[in-house]
C-alpha positions, 0 to 999 in steps of 0.5 A: 501692971500685968500683961493683958495679952500675949500680943502685949507681952511680945511687944514689950519683949520687942521694946526690950530688945530695941532698948526702949524699956529697961529689963527691970520694967519687963521683969516687973510686968512679967512677974506680976503676970505670972503664969496666967493664961493670956488671950492672944488679943484683947478687944475693947468692951462694948458700952452698954446703954445707960437705960433699957430700950423702950418698947414701942406699941400702939395704945388702944384709944389714944388720941393724936395731938391736934397741935401738930395738925394746927401748926401744919395748917398754919404753915400751909395757909401762910404759904398761900398768902 
């Protein structure tokens, strides 16, 4: 697996010096990366939403739902009792 960033390459070199990874592992990763230009750091990609955002707009002539008013009227009537 090739390196993704310069920071990752430095980290692996540090682990190699400490003896936590084998020289073969480091060389394999280095070979696969080649001389490609690597960014200093790589950030996670932002997740895109599953569906596009809906536009909200008022429709001319649309009627309100009367059920919501009835429910609120029932609640207030039951509180009075």
